[in-house]
C-alpha positions in Angstrom: 97.3 106.1 63.8 99.8 106.3 67.0 103.6 106.0 66.4 104.2 105.1 70.3 104.9 101.4 70.5 103.9 99.5 73.9 107.1 98.6 75.7 107.8 94.7 76.2 107.1 93.7 79.5 109.9 92.6 81.7 109.6 89.8 84.2 110.6 90.2 87.7 113.9 88.2 87.9 113.2 85.3 90.3 116.5 84.5 91.9 115.5 81.8 94.3 117.8 81.7 97.4 118.5 77.5 96.9 116.6 74.5 95.3 113.6 73.0 97.0 114.2 71.5 100.2 113.2 68.0 98.7 116.1 68.1 95.8 119.3 68.5 98.0 121.1 69.0 101.2 121.1 73.2 101.6 124.9 74.5 101.1 126.4 76.2 104.0 125.7 79.7 102.1 122.3 78.8 100.8 121.3 77.9 104.5 122.5 81.5 105.7 120.5 82.9 102.9 117.5 81.3 103.8 117.6 81.2 107.5 118.1 85.3 107.1 114.6 85.0 105.6 112.2 83.2 107.7 114.1 84.6 111.0 112.9 87.9 109.7 109.7 85.9 108.9 110.0 84.2 112.5 108.1 87.3 114.5 104.3 87.6 114.5 105.0 91.0 114.3 106.8 91.0 110.9 104.6 88.4 109.3 101.7 90.3 109.7 103.5 93.1 108.3 105.0 91.5 105.4 101.4 89.7 104.5 99.9 93.3 104.6 102.5 94.5 102.4 102.0 91.4 100.0 98.2 91.5 100.0 97.6 95.6 99.3 96.0 96.3 97.1 98.6 97.5 93.9 101.3 95.6 95.3 102.6 97.9 97.8 101.4 99.9 100.8 101.9 102.9 102.4 103.3 102.8 106.1 99.7 104.8 107.0 98.3 102.0 106.0 99.7 99.0 107.7 100.8 100.2 110.6 97.9 99.0 112.5 99.3 95.7 113.9 99.6 96.0 117.8 102.9 97.8 118.1 104.0 101.7 118.6 105.3 103.5 115.0 108.7 103.2 116.5 108.2 99.6 116.8 106.7 99.4 113.2 109.3 100.9 111.6 112.0 98.3 113.5 110.0 95.4 112.2 110.2 97.1 108.2 113.8 97.7 108.9 114.2 94.4 109.7 112.5 93.0 106.9 114.5 95.4 104.3 117.3 93.9 105.9 116.5 90.5 105.4 115.7 91.6 101.1 112.0 90.7 102.0 110.9 94.1 100.8 112.1 97.8 99.4 110.5 100.8 100.2 110.5 104.5 98.8 110.0 107.7 100.4 107.0 109.8 98.4 106.4 112.8 100.3 106.1 112.5 104.1 105.3 108.8 103.6 107.3 105.6 103.0 105.8 103.2 100.4 107.0 99.4 100.6 106.1 96.3 98.4 107.6 92.7 98.0 111.0 92.3 96.6 110.4 90.8 93.3 110.9 87.2 93.2 111.2 86.7 96.8 107.5 84.8 97.0 108.1 82.8 94.4 112.0 81.9 95.5 109.9 80.7 98.8 106.8 78.9 97.2 109.6 77.1 95.1 112.3 76.3 98.2 108.9 75.3 100.0 106.5 73.9 97.3 108.7 70.6 95.7 107.6 67.8 97.5 109.1 64.1 97.0 106.2 61.0 97.0 108.2 57.9 97.5 105.9 54.7 96.1 
């Protein structure tokens, strides 16, 4: 019999940037944070890179696996940097490669922001 007990699973912190758009008007700070996120995703190359990372097996992707988006490697690095600055991605260097993952809670926060709808009867 083993003395090893499983560690409790930690839920990623979901720190939504704002309430659902249908709940109340955004404050100035909420609008700034939200606009930064959507501005970063407003570029087709960045959106493809974000999608490639989010949908990659294991929830993270090596830059070598996601760089085929029709632009040069320096341009890919620039776009990944912009996604990180917007708080959408994080990265970790392993040897010569950099691995990217979607920040915990980002997809849930985006879904919460856009997902709720009011229905008037």
